[in-house]
C-alpha positions in Angstrom: 17.7 -20.8 39.9 16.6 -20.9 36.2 13.4 -19.1 35.4 11.7 -19.7 32.1 10.2 -16.7 30.3 6.9 -18.5 29.8 5.5 -21.6 31.5 4.6 -24.6 29.3 0.9 -25.3 29.0 0.2 -29.0 29.2 -3.3 -28.5 27.9 -2.1 -26.7 24.8 1.4 -28.0 23.7 3.1 -27.0 20.5 1.9 -29.4 17.8 5.5 -29.8 16.5 9.0 -29.1 17.9 10.9 -27.1 15.4 14.4 -28.4 14.5 16.8 -27.9 11.6 18.1 -31.2 10.2 21.3 -31.7 8.3 20.5 -33.8 5.3 23.7 -33.3 3.4 24.8 -36.7 1.9 22.1 -38.5 3.9 19.4 -40.8 2.5 15.9 -39.6 2.2 13.2 -41.9 0.8 10.7 -40.0 -1.4 7.6 -41.8 -2.6 5.6 -40.6 -5.6 6.4 -39.5 -9.2 3.9 -36.6 -9.5 4.1 -32.8 -9.1 3.7 -32.9 -5.3 6.7 -35.2 -4.9 8.7 -33.3 -7.5 8.3 -30.1 -5.4 9.7 -31.9 -2.4 12.5 -33.4 -4.5 13.6 -29.9 -5.4 13.6 -28.8 -1.8 15.5 -31.9 -0.6 18.1 -31.4 -3.4 18.7 -27.8 -2.1 19.4 -29.3 1.3 22.0 -31.7 -0.2 20.0 -34.9 0.5 20.7 -38.3 -1.2 17.2 -38.9 -2.6 16.0 -42.4 -3.0 12.9 -42.2 -5.2 10.1 -44.8 -5.1 7.7 -44.3 -8.0 6.2 -46.6 -10.7 5.8 -43.7 -13.1 7.1 -40.2 -13.4 5.7 -36.8 -14.4 7.7 -34.7 -16.8 9.4 -32.6 -14.1 10.3 -35.7 -12.0 11.8 -37.4 -15.1 13.9 -34.4 -15.7 15.2 -34.4 -12.1 16.2 -38.0 -12.5 17.8 -37.5 -15.9 19.9 -34.5 -14.7 21.2 -36.4 -11.7 19.3 -34.4 -9.0 17.8 -37.8 -8.0 20.4 -40.5 -8.2 18.4 -43.7 -7.4 14.9 -44.9 -8.3 12.9 -47.9 -7.4 9.6 -48.7 -9.0 8.1 -50.5 -6.1 8.4 -50.0 -2.3 10.1 -52.5 -0.1 10.6 -52.1 3.7 14.3 -52.5 3.4 14.6 -49.4 1.3 14.1 -47.5 4.6 17.2 -49.0 6.1 19.7 -46.1 6.6 17.1 -43.4 5.7 17.0 -40.4 8.0 13.5 -39.4 7.0 10.8 -40.4 4.5 8.4 -38.2 2.6 5.3 -39.7 0.9 3.9 -37.7 -1.9 2.3 -40.6 -3.7 -1.3 -39.9 -2.8 -1.8 -43.7 -2.5 -3.3 -44.6 0.9 -2.2 -48.2 0.7 1.4 -47.3 0.0 1.2 -44.7 2.8 0.2 -47.4 5.2 3.0 -49.7 4.2 5.6 -46.9 4.4 4.4 -45.7 7.8 4.4 -49.2 9.2 7.9 -50.0 8.0 9.2 -46.6 9.1 7.7 -47.0 12.6 9.6 -50.2 13.2 12.9 -48.5 12.1 12.3 -45.1 13.9 12.3 -43.2 10.7 10.0 -40.1 10.8 7.5 -39.8 8.0 5.8 -36.9 6.3 2.7 -37.6 4.2 2.2 -34.6 1.9 -1.0 -32.6 2.7 -2.1 -35.2 5.3 -0.9 -33.6 8.6 -2.7 -36.1 10.8 -0.5 -38.9 9.4 2.8 -36.9 9.7 5.5 -37.3 12.3 6.9 -34.0 11.0 5.8 -31.3 8.6 7.7 -29.4 6.0 7.5 -25.6 6.8 7.5 -22.6 4.4 11.1 -21.7 4.1 12.9 -18.4 3.6 16.4 -19.2 2.4 19.1 -16.6 3.1 21.7 -19.3 3.7 23.3 -19.6 6.2 20.2 -17.8 7.6 17.2 -20.1 7.3 13.7 -19.0 8.5 11.0 -21.7 8.7 7.3 -21.0 9.2 4.9 -23.7 10.2 1.2 -23.8 11.0 1.4 -27.5 12.0 0.3 -28.5 8.5 -3.2 -27.0 9.0 -2.9 -23.8 7.0 0.1 -24.0 4.6 -1.2 -21.1 2.5 -0.9 -18.9 5.6 2.6 -20.1 6.3 3.5 -19.1 2.7 1.9 -15.7 3.2 4.0 -15.1 6.4 7.1 -16.2 4.5 6.4 -13.7 1.8 6.1 -10.9 4.4 9.4 -12.0 5.9 11.1 -11.9 2.5 10.5 -8.2 2.4 11.7 -7.7 6.0 14.8 -9.9 5.6 16.7 -8.8 2.4 18.9 -11.1 0.4 22.0 -9.3 1.7 21.5 -11.0 5.1 23.1 -14.1 3.5 26.4 -12.3 3.0 26.1 -10.5 6.3 25.8 -13.9 8.1 28.8 -15.4 6.3 30.9 -12.3 7.1 29.9 -12.4 10.8 30.8 -16.1 10.9 34.2 -15.5 9.4 34.9 -12.7 11.8 33.6 -14.4 14.9 36.9 -15.9 16.1 38.6 -12.4 15.9 35.8 -10.9 17.9 35.9 -13.7 20.5 39.7 -13.3 20.9 39.6 -9.5 21.2 36.6 -9.1 23.5 36.8 -11.2 26.7 33.3 -10.6 28.1 29.9 -11.7 26.8 28.5 -8.2 27.3 31.2 -6.6 25.2 30.8 -9.1 22.4 27.0 -8.7 22.4 27.3 -4.9 22.3 29.7 -5.1 19.4 27.6 -7.5 17.4 24.5 -5.4 18.0 26.4 -2.4 16.7 27.6 -4.2 13.6 24.5 -6.2 12.6 22.0 -3.3 12.7 21.7 0.2 11.3 23.7 1.8 8.5 26.8 -0.3 9.1 24.9 -3.5 8.5 23.5 -2.0 5.3 27.0 -1.2 4.1 28.2 -4.7 4.9 25.3 -6.3 3.0 26.4 -4.5 -0.1 30.0 -5.8 0.2 31.7 -9.0 -1.0 32.7 -11.5 1.6 36.3 -10.6 2.2 35.6 -6.9 2.1 32.8 -7.3 4.6 35.1 -9.3 7.0 37.8 -6.6 6.7 35.2 -3.9 7.6 34.0 -5.9 10.6 37.6 -6.2 11.9 38.1 -2.5 11.3 35.0 -1.7 13.3 36.3 -4.0 16.0 39.5 -1.9 16.2 37.4 1.3 16.4 35.2 -0.3 19.1 38.3 -1.2 21.2 40.1 2.1 20.6 37.1 4.3 21.3 36.1 2.5 24.5 33.2 0.1 25.0 30.7 2.9 25.5 31.6 4.8 22.4 29.6 5.0 19.2 26.1 5.7 20.3 23.6 7.4 18.0 20.1 8.7 17.7 17.6 7.8 15.0 14.5 10.0 14.7 11.9 7.5 13.5 8.4 8.3 12.1 5.9 5.8 13.5 3.2 6.8 11.0 -0.4 7.3 12.1 -0.4 4.2 14.4 -0.9 1.2 12.1 2.1 -1.1 12.4 1.6 -2.2 8.8 2.3 1.3 7.7 5.8 1.4 9.2 8.7 1.5 6.8 11.1 -1.5 6.9 13.9 0.8 8.1 11.6 2.0 10.9 10.8 -1.5 12.0 14.4 -2.5 12.0 15.4 0.6 14.0 12.8 -0.1 16.6 13.8 -3.8 16.8 17.5 -2.9 17.4 17.2 0.0 19.8 18.6 0.0 23.3 16.2 2.8 24.4 13.1 4.2 22.8 11.8 7.7 23.7 8.3 7.6 22.3 5.4 10.0 21.9 2.1 9.4 23.8 0.3 8.6 20.5 2.6 5.7 19.6 0.4 2.6 20.2 1.5 -0.6 22.0 1.2 -2.5 18.8 4.3 -0.6 17.5 6.2 -0.5 20.8 5.9 -4.3 21.0 8.3 -4.6 18.0 11.1 -3.6 20.4 13.2 -6.2 22.1 12.2 -7.3 25.6 15.3 -5.7 27.1 14.8 -2.3 25.3 14.0 0.5 27.7 10.8 2.3 26.8 10.4 5.9 28.0 7.2 8.0 27.3 8.1 11.6 26.6 4.8 12.5 24.9 2.9 15.7 24.9 -0.9 15.7 25.0 -3.2 18.7 25.1 -4.5 19.3 28.6 -2.1 16.8 30.2 1.2 17.2 32.0 4.0 17.0 29.5 7.6 16.0 29.6 9.8 19.1 29.0 11.5 19.2 25.6 14.8 20.1 27.3 14.6 16.8 29.3 14.0 14.8 26.2 16.9 16.4 24.4 19.3 15.9 27.3 18.3 12.2 27.8 18.8 11.4 24.1 22.3 13.0 24.2 23.3 11.3 27.4 22.2 7.8 26.3 24.0 8.2 22.9 27.2 9.2 24.7 27.0 6.0 26.7 27.1 4.1 23.4 23.4 3.3 23.3 21.3 3.1 20.1 18.6 5.7 20.8 15.4 5.7 18.9 13.2 8.9 19.2 9.9 7.5 18.0 7.3 10.0 16.8 3.8 9.7 15.6 3.4 10.5 11.9 6.6 11.9 10.3 9.3 13.3 12.5 9.8 16.4 10.4 6.2 17.4 10.1 5.2 19.2 13.4 7.3 16.7 15.3 10.0 18.9 16.7 12.6 16.7 15.0 14.4 19.7 13.6 14.9 21.2 17.0 16.1 17.8 18.4 18.4 17.2 15.5 20.1 20.6 15.9 20.5 20.0 19.7 22.2 16.7 19.1 24.4 17.8 16.3 25.6 20.8 18.3 26.8 18.3 20.9 28.5 16.0 18.5 25.9 13.2 18.6 25.3 11.3 15.4 21.7 11.7 14.3 19.7 10.3 11.3 16.1 10.3 10.4 13.6 7.7 9.1 10.5 9.2 7.6 7.0 8.1 8.4 3.5 8.5 6.9 2.1 11.7 8.2 -1.5 12.0 9.3 -2.7 13.8 6.2 -1.3 11.1 3.9 -2.7 8.3 6.1 -6.1 9.8 6.4 -6.4 10.5 2.7 -5.5 6.9 1.8 -7.9 5.5 4.4 -10.8 7.7 3.1 -9.9 7.3 -0.6 -9.5 11.1 -0.7 -7.2 12.6 -3.3 -5.1 15.4 -1.7 -4.4 16.6 -5.3 -6.7 15.9 -8.2 -6.4 17.1 -11.8 -8.7 20.0 -12.4 -9.7 20.2 -8.8 -6.7 20.6 -6.4 -3.5 21.9 -7.8 -1.6 21.7 -4.5 -1.9 20.9 -0.8 -0.8 22.8 2.3 0.1 21.4 5.6 -0.5 23.8 8.5 -0.5 23.8 12.2 -3.4 25.5 14.0 -1.6 25.5 17.3 1.7 27.5 17.3 4.3 28.0 20.0 2.6 31.2 21.3 -0.9 32.7 21.1 0.7 35.6 19.2 2.0 33.2 16.4 -1.4 31.5 16.3 -3.2 34.8 15.9 -0.8 35.8 13.1 -1.9 32.9 10.8 -2.6 34.3 7.4 -6.0 32.9 6.7 -6.3 34.8 3.4 -3.4 32.7 1.9 -5.1 29.5 3.2 -8.6 30.3 1.9 -8.3 28.6 -1.5 -10.8 25.8 -2.4 -8.4 24.7 -5.2 -5.7 23.8 -2.6 -6.3 21.0 -0.2 -5.7 22.3 3.3 -4.5 19.9 6.0 -4.8 21.5 9.5 -3.1 19.7 12.3 -4.0 20.2 16.0 -7.1 22.2 15.2 -9.9 20.1 16.7 -10.5 22.4 19.7 -10.5 25.5 17.5 -12.8 24.2 14.8 -15.4 26.9 15.1 -12.7 29.6 15.0 -10.9 28.0 12.0 -14.2 27.7 10.1 -15.1 31.4 10.7 -11.6 32.6 9.9 -11.5 30.8 6.5 -14.9 32.0 5.5 -14.1 35.6 6.6 -10.9 35.3 4.5 -12.9 34.5 1.4 -13.3 30.7 1.4 -16.8 29.7 0.0 -18.9 28.5 3.0 -19.9 25.4 1.0 -16.3 24.2 0.5 -16.1 20.5 1.4 -14.3 19.6 4.6 -13.7 16.6 6.9 -12.7 16.1 10.5 -10.7 12.9 10.8 -9.9 11.3 14.2 -7.5 8.4 14.8 -6.6 8.1 11.2 -5.6 4.6 10.0 -6.5 3.0 13.3 -9.4 0.5 13.9 -11.3 3.2 15.8 -10.9 5.9 13.1 -13.9 8.3 12.7 -14.7 11.0 10.1 -17.2 13.8 9.9 -17.9 15.2 6.4 -19.6 18.6 6.1 -19.3 21.9 4.3 -16.8 24.1 6.2 -19.6 26.3 7.5 -21.3 23.2 9.0 -18.3 21.2 10.2 -18.3 22.8 13.7 -21.8 21.6 14.3 -21.3 18.1 13.0 -22.0 15.2 15.4 -19.4 15.0 18.2 -16.6 12.4 17.9 -16.9 9.3 20.1 -13.5 10.1 21.5 -13.3 13.8 21.8 -9.7 13.7 22.9 -8.5 11.6 19.9 -5.8 13.1 17.7 -7.6 14.8 14.8 -7.0 16.4 11.5 -9.0 18.8 9.4 -9.1 18.5 5.6 -10.5 21.4 3.6 -10.9 21.9 -0.2 -12.9 20.8 -3.2 -10.9 17.6 -3.4 -12.6 16.4 -0.2 -15.8 15.9 -2.2 -14.0 13.2 -4.3 -13.8 10.9 -1.2 -16.4 8.1 -1.5 -17.7 8.9 1.9 -18.6 12.5 0.9 -21.5 11.3 -1.3 -22.9 9.2 1.6 -22.6 12.2 3.9 -24.3 14.4 1.3 -27.3 12.0 1.0 -27.6 12.0 4.8 -27.7 15.8 4.9 -30.4 16.0 2.2 -32.5 13.4 4.0 -32.2 15.3 7.2 -33.3 18.5 5.5 
């Protein structure tokens, strides 16, 4: 029995049913000689339509399209019989009387009509289009918010590079070979998933058509010779501080193509939702005061899944190589012959600084920055932190995992020579909607008002550069008023 993934809602149907229409060599009636109609004429010409223009007068651009042969036929006045044989009609005239006559004649001939910028009179709308032919992406808001549709298309242009056009053509040309060589749907799907994502896809996008097809067929031979479960890999991906908008394009693509994702506890659902529905999500996070998944288990699971031919994404908050144990995981995998690559992410210090407008380095104020963990593997290593080297107001100090030791950190830095009035900030949930910050001199920071979520991931920033954050002045006024 067939089960739909979502039930239709009769009370809230889709305003339009999306289709892709082949207009090549087919008649389209276009009414209007102004700029709005000229814009539609250019689009119709890209689709190969035979444009029949109805316009008593022409703007300069439309006249040029007629003169250069983009538009082959023109009538100055509308007659109902002009719709005979037309597949669609687009009215960009802006003339209500003409619109009524076109719609009436089109209705009796079953010809769908689009009236430019008047969605309530449209049988269909023209979406914002991303053209990576043969890949076409259309975005519609039902004609109600075309500017939003264009905005979404622009975002997609960044996510879908121009090389996808060549990749789609190469895949189409190699499709028959893949179908003949792989008898099951599962094998074909796994092969195409392997080819159309990751580093191989990026190489193919840089190749000319014939070379790309040859490379796909070579990969097909390797796929068959190495066994259907060969060729897995692990990608160590930085999820950034939690805002999906701060993911790199490579990170988003890796998440979207993964077979299994092993993710930290701090990775939010808004980022995990970028994975495919069939992707297995496994939480292997470590949180202070909570039962944690042993690192050895995570390492073994990554290696085992990769050996089964799976695309494994190890998704880490921030950057995988900044206090993310990615170095240990990469060594473990390489020692066992597993292919492993890394995609960087925005680490908490960078994200917090950008959100607060806080310069981590600033001419004449902060010559450098240091990223330090306040929580080492053992208490002995933590006790051995050299606070004297860190006690420099001219260096911006970013202390990770130090919220619960804030009083001890403040006392250690001051004892090591840091001026007690050195500006500092405690930042929780950086770059998330529930972000919080407490500004204070380092001597006062332990006594600042408690965070709303005292278990939130937090970062301590210390140094004269902190005073250049816009929020520091506000906090300073509040302290003066309180005094």
